[in-house]
DRENLO-284092 format. One line per 4 residues: number of its first residue (from 1); their letters; for each residue z, y, x of C-alpha. Coordinates in nm, 4 decimals, decimal comma. Layout:
NUM = A = Z Y X; ... .
END
This chain:
1 = XXXX = 1,0196 0,7448 -1,4847; 1,0770 0,9844 -1,1108; 0,8375 0,8163 -0,8415; 1,0778 0,7486 -0,5673 .
5 = XXXX = 0,9340 0,5011 -0,4125; 0,5446 0,4154 -0,1743; 0,5273 0,0565 -0,1483; 0,2853 -0,0649 0,1704 .
9 = XXXX = 0,0739 -0,3691 0,0438; -0,2776 -0,5168 0,2833; -0,5485 -0,7121 0,0922; -0,8894 -0,8223 0,2629 .
13 = XXXX = -1,1702 -0,9641 0,0050; -1,2640 -1,2074 0,1300; -0,9661 -1,2621 0,3790; -0,9996 -1,1213 0,6888 .
17 = XXXX = -1,3451 -0,9756 0,5896; -1,4028 -0,5753 0,6098; -1,6114 -0,2899 0,4179; -1,7330 -0,4545 0,1465 .
21 = XXXX = -1,6835 -0,3669 -0,1881; -1,5389 -0,6230 -0,2986; -1,1738 -0,4347 -0,3251; -1,2598 -0,1760 -0,5193 .
25 = XXXX = -1,4020 -0,3907 -0,7894; -1,1148 -0,5927 -0,7928; -0,9027 -0,2705 -0,8331; -1,2371 -0,2001 -1,1215 .
29 = XXXX = -1,2203 -0,5460 -1,3210; -1,5495 -0,5139 -1,2049; -1,5661 -0,8015 -0,9195; -1,7555 -1,1524 -0,9884 .
33 = XXXX = -1,5330 -1,4908 -0,9399; -1,8317 -1,6743 -0,8503; -1,9696 -1,4287 -0,5622; -1,7332 -1,6242 -0,2769 .
37 = XXXX = -1,5520 -1,8996 -0,3390; -1,2560 -1,8071 -0,2642; -1,2036 -1,5783 -0,5918; -1,1835 -1,8866 -0,7948 .
41 = XXXX = -0,8278 -1,8959 -0,6646; -0,8044 -1,5432 -0,7579; -0,9815 -1,5577 -1,1010; -0,9016 -1,3184 -1,3512 .
45 = XXXX = -0,6299 -1,1173 -1,1351; -0,5565 -0,7980 -1,2391; -0,4204 -0,5905 -0,9914; -0,4413 -0,2563 -0,8907 .
49 = XXXX = -0,3139 -0,0028 -0,6739; -0,3372 0,3760 -0,7064; -0,5285 0,4566 -0,3324; -0,6831 0,2136 -0,0892 .
53 = XXXX = -0,6992 0,2887 0,3132; -1,0110 0,1679 0,5103; -0,9847 0,0449 0,7999; -1,2401 0,3535 0,9027 .
57 = XXXX = -0,8920 0,5484 0,7482; -1,1282 0,6005 0,4633; -0,8855 0,7226 0,1385; -1,0075 0,5813 -0,2409 .
61 = XXXX = -0,7877 0,6135 -0,4893; -0,7640 0,4492 -0,8273; -0,4595 0,4843 -1,0134; -0,3746 0,8182 -1,0977 .
65 = XXXX = -0,0897 0,9175 -0,9689; 0,0679 0,9851 -1,2967; -0,0225 0,6465 -1,4216; 0,1737 0,2516 -1,3736 .
69 = XXXX = -0,0695 0,1287 -1,0959; -0,0323 -0,3257 -1,0943; 0,0144 -0,3706 -0,7409; 0,4318 -0,4987 -0,7010 .
73 = XXXX = 0,4259 -0,8163 -0,9913; 0,7502 -0,8967 -0,9933; 1,0136 -0,7020 -0,7477; 1,3225 -0,5158 -0,7117 .
77 = XXXX = 1,4436 -0,2146 -0,4212; 1,7741 -0,1569 -0,4352; 1,9037 -0,3610 -0,7793; 1,5536 -0,1296 -0,9242 .
81 = XXXX = 1,3519 -0,3992 -1,0625; 0,9693 -0,3584 -1,1733; 0,8887 -0,0992 -0,8563; 0,5576 -0,0412 -1,0986 .
85 = XXXX = 0,7458 0,1621 -1,2571; 0,8595 0,4321 -1,0018; 0,6565 0,3340 -0,7551; 0,3267 0,4774 -0,5168 .
89 = XXXX = 0,1049 0,1498 -0,4201; -0,1248 0,2182 -0,0991; -0,3099 -0,0790 0,0033; -0,4440 -0,0788 0,4197 .
93 = XXXX = -0,6937 -0,2336 0,4232; -0,5976 -0,5690 0,7039; -0,4851 -0,9638 0,6273; -0,0609 -0,9934 0,6575 .
97 = XXXX = 0,0292 -1,0855 0,9874; -0,2449 -0,9018 1,1506; -0,2798 -0,5531 1,3145; -0,3695 -0,2354 1,1701 .
101 = XXXX = -0,6308 0,0407 1,2670; -0,4463 0,3284 1,4099; -0,6895 0,5562 1,2118; -0,5139 0,3799 0,8880 .
105 = XXXX = -0,2060 0,4792 0,9891; -0,3336 0,8157 1,0251; -0,4338 0,8427 0,6881; -0,0990 0,6701 0,5340 .
109 = XXXX = 0,1050 0,9007 0,6875; -0,0985 1,2351 0,5312; -0,0815 1,0947 0,1992; 0,2408 1,0323 0,2174 .
113 = XXXX = 0,3375 1,3602 0,2939; 0,1667 1,4709 0,0251; 0,3270 1,2419 -0,1626; 0,6689 1,3355 -0,0713 .
117 = XXXX = 0,5720 1,7161 -0,1637; 0,4857 1,6652 -0,4787; 0,7204 1,3072 -0,5703; 1,0889 1,3281 -0,4877 .
121 = XXXX = 0,9686 0,9379 -0,2691; 1,3028 0,8800 -0,0547; 1,1432 0,5379 0,0871; 0,8000 0,4101 0,1512 .
125 = XXXX = 0,8352 -0,0408 0,2061; 0,6514 -0,3642 0,2407; 0,5216 -0,5848 -0,0230; 0,7135 -0,7862 0,0593 .
129 = XXXX = 1,0323 -0,5770 0,0830; 0,9868 -0,5717 -0,2284; 0,9074 -0,9521 -0,3341; 1,0643 -1,0813 -0,0368 .
133 = XXXX = 0,9966 -1,5221 0,0090; 0,6715 -1,4613 -0,2944; 0,5048 -1,1443 -0,0860; 0,4539 -1,2073 0,2921 .
137 = XXXX = 0,1797 -0,7907 0,2757; 0,1666 -0,6072 0,5266; 0,3185 -0,8340 0,7321; 0,4347 -0,8649 1,1063 .
141 = XXXX = 0,1746 -0,6673 1,2027; 0,2106 -0,3793 1,0617; 0,3240 -0,1358 1,3316; 0,5757 0,1129 1,1469 .
145 = XXXX = 0,6634 0,2051 1,5143; 0,3707 0,3315 1,4960; 0,4013 0,4495 1,1405; 0,6933 0,6337 1,2278 .
149 = XXXX = 0,5517 0,8217 1,5433; 0,2153 0,9337 1,2997; 0,5040 1,1104 1,1149; 0,7047 1,2523 1,3688 .
153 = XXXX = 0,3949 1,4812 1,5595; 0,3254 1,6788 1,2343; 0,6431 1,8650 1,1978; 0,7398 2,0352 1,0379 .
157 = XXXX = 0,5466 1,9075 0,7179; 0,7629 1,4921 0,7140; 0,8836 1,5349 0,4082; 1,3085 1,5159 0,4251 .
161 = XXXX = 1,2566 1,1875 0,1722; 1,2460 0,9374 0,5125; 1,2109 0,5351 0,4492; 1,3949 0,2825 0,5736 .
165 = XXXX = 1,1196 0,1712 0,7914; 1,1257 0,5227 1,0053; 1,4293 0,6291 1,0839; 1,6145 0,9008 1,1310 .
169 = X = 1,3916 1,2413 1,1089 .
END
């Protein structure tokens, strides 16, 4: 199925702690469930994303864009269910409701341009958009206007596919 959507998420493990290896360990099924009390509540969780953008803007890839990642869960966008089938999952290291770093917005904008040049991505939305009431990330702390500004700085490389949150090109 053609990739037509990018779904932005936020994650930190344990919540509010940044810079460790726990996210990578979770996405590669190597997390030590006994390493932190919080992990007991997510024990056995099998989740992945295509990409992770660290607080400093470093980009890591976990799943090929040609493969399905398990990032959106029960989800629907514009009447199409199971967004995992037709989306790229981009996790930002952060906590829903809190702010993200400028380096992350710059990296997400670069990544979205590269992805849109290769895939027919029509929109980028938050996990909270495709699973409202169930998921709340990236949350109110994510500045869609800042992402829009990052994308506009790179014209004419800005992809013609524009997210609902980004406004008109």
